[in-house]
N, C-alpha and C positions, 0 to 999 in steps of 0.2 A: 763184538757187535758194534756197528757204527751208530752214533746218535741219530735219532729220527730226523733231527733238524738238518743234518748234513745230507741225508738221502733226499729229503723233500726240498732242500735249499734251492735248486734251480727252478722248480715249479713255483715255489713260494716267491722267489725274487721276481719271476716273470709276472706273477699275479699282482705283486705290489706295484711294479712299474706300470703295468696296464691300468691299475686303479689310479695311480698318480696322474697318468696321461688323461684319463677320463675326467678326474677332478680339475686338472688344469684347463682342459677344454671347456668344462662347464663354467669355471671361473671366468675365463676369457669371454665366453659367450654371454654370460651375465653382464660383464663389463661393457661389451659391445652393445648389447641391448640397452643398457643404462645410458651409454654415451650417445646413442642415436635417438633417445626420447626427445620430442620437440621442445618440451619445457626445459630440459637440460641444455640443449643447444642454444635456446634463446638466452638463458641466463649467462652462459659462457660468452656469447657474443656481446651481451650488454655490459658485462663486468670487465672483459679483457679487450674488447675491440676486435676488429677483423684480424689484424696481424697477430695479436695475442692469442686469439682462438686458433688460427692456423698453426702457430707454434706449439700450442698445447696438443693439437691433433698429431703433429709430426712427432712430438715426444711420445705420445701414446703408441703410435705405429712403430716408431723406432725401438721402443722397449720390447716389442713383441716380434720384431722382424729378424730375419737371418742376417748374418754379418755382411753378406753381399748387398742386401737391400739397404742396410745401415750406411754402407759406404756411399751409396747413391744419394741417400736422403741427407747426409751430413752437410754437403755444400749448400743445398737448398735451404736447410734450416739456418745456416749461418747468414745467408742473404736476408732471410726473414728477420733474424735478430737485428741485423744492422738497420733494416728498414724500420723496425719497431722502435729502436732507440732514437733514430732520427725523427720519427713521428712524435715521440714523447716531447722533445724539445720544441717542435713546431706547435704542438697542441698547447703546451704550457704558455708559450709566448702569445698565442692567439687568445687564450682565455684571459691572460693578463691585460692585453690590449682591449679586449671586449668588456673589461670590467667585471667579468664573472667571478673573479677572485680578488678581493681587496688586498692591497699591499700589506696591511696589518695581519692578514691571515697567512701570508706566505712565509716560508722559511728558506734558509740556505741549506742545501745538502752538499757538504764538502766530503768528497770521497778520497780517502788515503789508500791507494792501491799499492800493495807491497810488490806487485809485479812491475810497477813503474817508479816506485820510490824506495829509498833505502831505510834500513833500521838505524837511523841516526837522530840523535837528540836535536841537533841544530836544525835539521830539516823540519822536524815536527814543530819546533818553536817558530820557525818561519811560516809554517802552515797556519799557526794560530793568528799571526799578523795578517796573512792573506785572507783568512775568514773575516777578520774585522774590516778589512778594506772592502770586501765584497758586500758585507752587510751595510756599510756606509753608502756604497754606490747605489744599491737597490733599495735602500731605506727599510732594511729588515732588522728586526730586533733579535732574533734567535737563529743560531746555526746548529743544525744536526750534523753530526760527524759519523761517517761510516768507514770502518776499517775493513777493507776487502783483502782476502788472502786465500791461499791454498796451502794448508799446513804441510801437505806432501811435497810442495815445491815453493818454499816460503818467499824466495826472491831471486831475481836474476842478476843482482849486482854483487860485486866482489865483497861488499860489506856483509853479505848474508852467507858467506862461506861456512861460518861456524854455527849457523842457525838452520835447524832441520825440524822434521816432524816431532822428534823427541823433545826438543827444548823450545819450540816455537812459542807456546803460550807463556812460558816463563819470561821470555824477552818481551812479549807483547804486553804483559802486565806492567813491566817497568816503564815502557814508553807511554802507556795510557796516562801516567801521572802528568805528562807534559800538557795534557788538556786542562789542567787546573789553572794554567795561565791564560786560558781562553774564556773571557768573561761573557762572551756571546753564546756559550755552549748551551744547547738544549738537551736533545737526546743523543745517545751514543749507541751505535750499532756495531757489532762485530759479526761479519758474514764470511763464512769459510767455504762458500760455494758460489762461484760466479753466476751460475744459472739462477740461484736464488736472488742474487743482487739484480740481475736483469729483470726478473719478475717483479721485484720490489719497485724498480724504476718504472716498469710498465704500469703498475697499479697506482703509484703515488707521484709520478713525475710531474703532474700538473700542479701539485701543491708546493713545488720547490723551484728555486733557482739552483741548478745543478752545476757543480764544479768538480772535475774538469769538464771541458766540452766533450760532446759525444765523440768527436774525432780523436781527441787525445786519449779518451778512455778506451776506445777500440784499438788504437795503435800502440798503447802502452808507452807513450812518449815520456821521456825522463821528466819528472816533476820538479826537481830541485832548481834547475836553471830557469824553467818557465815561471815558477812561482816567484823567484827573485826578480826577474824582469818585470813581472806584473806589478810588484810592489814599487819598483823604481818608477814605472809609468804612472802609478797612482800618485806618488809624491810629485811628479811633474804636473799632473792635472789638478791636484787638490792642495798642494803646498804643504802637506804634512804627512806623517805616517802614524798609525796607531802604535802605542807603546805596549810592551808586555808588562803586566802587573800580576803579582800574586793576590790571592783573595785577602780581604781584611783580617780574617781570623788567623791566617798564616803570617801576615805582617805583624800582628800582635805577638805571635810566638817569636818572630825574628827580633823584635825590639826587646822582648824579655830576655832572649839569649844574649843580646848585646849588653844589657844592663848587668847580667850575671857574670859574663865571661870576658867582656872587652873593656867597657868603661872603667877608668877615665881615658883609656887609650882610644885611638881612632882605628876603625875597622877598614882594612883593605882586602878585598876578595882577590884570591889568586887561584888560577887553575893551571896545573902543570900536566900536560898530556904526555903519558908514557906508555901508550898501548902498542900492540904488535901490528896494527894496520895503519897505513898512511904515515909511516915513520918519519917522513920528511917534515912533518909538522910537530914532531915530538919536542918537548922542552929540553933545553940545554941545562941539565940539572946542576952541573958544576958552576955555571955562571949564576944561577939562582941562589945556590948555597952561599957563594961569596957575597952576593947582594944582601941576603938576610943577615949574615954575620956583620956586614958593614953597618946595617941599620940598627942592630941590637945596641941599645944604650944611647943611640944618637937621636932617634926620633920616637915620639910617644905613639907608636903604631903597633897594632896587632894584626899580623897577616893571617887571614882565614884561608887555609889551603884546602881546596876542594879536590876530590878525586872520586872516581867511580867505585873504588874499593880501597881498603886499608893497604893492601899489598902494592898499590901504585904509588904510595908515598915514599920518597927516599928516606931511609932510616936516619940519616944524618940530621934531618930537620927536627926530630923530636928532642934533641938536646938544646935547642935554642929557645930562649924565654919569650921571644916575640912571635913565635909560631903557634897556631892553634889548628890542629887537623880536625876538620869537621866530622869525618867518619868515626873519630873516637867518641863522638856523641850520638852515634847511630842515626845520623840524619837521613831522611828520605830524599829522593830527587827533588820533590817540591820544596822541601826545606832548604836544600842547597841553593835552589834558584832564589828563594826568599832571602838568603844571606847575601847573595849578589846584589839584589835590589836594595837591601837595607844598608849595605856598606857605602863608604864614601866614594870609592872608586874601584875599578877592576883592572887587573893586569894578568897576562898569561898567554897561553897557547891559542892558536887558531883552531878551536874545537867547539863541540856542541854548547857547553855552558857559556862561552863567550857571546853567543847570540842573545842571551838574556840582557847583556850590556849593550849590544849593538842596537837593539830596538828600545832604547831608553835615552834619557838626557844625561846619563851618568858619565863622568870622565873615564876613559879607558885607553889602554895600550895593548894591542893584540899583535903578537909576534909570529913569525913564520907563516905569514898569511898566504892562503891559497884562494884564488879568485873563484867565486861561484858562477860568474858570467864573464868570460874573457873579453867579450865584445863591449861590455858595459864598464867593468872594473878592470882597467888595464894595469899591467905591471908598472910599478913606480908611483901610482896614485897613493896618497896617504890619507884620503878622506872618502867616505861614501857621499853620494850626492845629498843624502838626508842627515849627515853627521854634523855635530857642532864643532866649534874650533878646538874643543878639548878632547875630542874623540879621534884617535889615530890608529891606523893599521901600518904595520912594519913588515915588509916582505922578507927581510933577511932573518936568519937565525940570530937569536939574541946573544949578546955578550954582556959582561958585567957593566961596562960603561954605558951601554945602551939602556939597560934596565934602570940603572940609577938615574940617568938623565930623564927618562920618561916618568919615573916616580916623582922626581923633584918638580917636573913640569906640572903634574897634576896636584901634588901636595900643596904647592904654592897658590893654587887658585881655589882650593876647597875651603869653605867657611866652616872650620872645625867646631866652633862654638855653636853654630846653628845646627850642625849635625848632631852634636851631643844633646842639645835641647830637644831635638826631634826624637831621639832615642829615649830620653827620659819621660816623654809624654806617654799617655796611655790611650787606648781605644782609637787606634789609627784607622783612617779610612783611605789613605793614599800614601804613596811612597815619598821619600824625601826628594824635593825638587828645589831648583834655584839655590844650590849650595855654593855657587861660585859667581 
């Protein structure tokens, strides 16, 4: 005998489907009646404006429409979105000019869009400097930062080849530490849906000065070169650039590290890039090992070798007495940046950590340099427009004589005793300056 359920299956399935259709129809009918109430329409128009209200209506219809109708509505909705974002900028400027929102009430909203920017430490450190420049221009005290991403499609750049939906948040948490060098930071948002970001801008755009511009946000124009050019233009107009600094509590940790592990020697921060991407900028490890061996016993120096992980450090370095590998002390990204700031000078590859030295007054020598803006920083230039005379970029791959010459150039201008006195002090509120 067949089970009763199998005999009654077709009738039961038809009844269930019919009941679901009825329930869905009732649910949609209630939603439609609710949406068409005059009071509801009034509040939607008041809170979202005409363009925002139209976009909400399109979303409601699109969610319930057939695929054919969705294809018709999609380009119309995109046009409304563009018009809405343009209106946000116009409305914010109008309110500011009219005095409806005092400058002290406004904030910067700096958007880091992973569809237009790469997962790179140097880019994010440059982004911090950009935020400080914008705050200075607009007389704003605080900057809110928004990381916009689509975890299913993390990025369009070759840097993101190894980043996917599986490991996206792991990498994101690492780069979030770079914001510790942004002293203007207010709130931090992580938005993983561009529709939600558009709605956030529509609702709050008038409270912010928004970066990037609406055009750049919509076209996903590459952020790295544009941010660099903006900072150079800021230096031309204002005569300075904001420097990157760690927070005082981290500086106190850094000087305690120096007292315990470096003094009475002098700390020199070194970063050797040995990654599998952009290999043309990788360090010439043989030349560096020869240099470290030459310095051992000759100069009272401790080289703090920074690396993304322990496996990136050449094993030959551990046998040298003048080498200290920071990852052996389980340092975080923020602490590594602090050790660069607290050291007397910086040497190494053209890579993310070097940007911490670039935006400072610290002597540095950066090898295998790759221009962020070929129109501004041309092949053969040895200084950025905002660099001091003791800060140099070298385009060629390093050799032992080159490394030694650059080291001696900086070592001879650093006030070693002043640096040691600064490290021996406590309760620091600023990084060491004017050491040469």
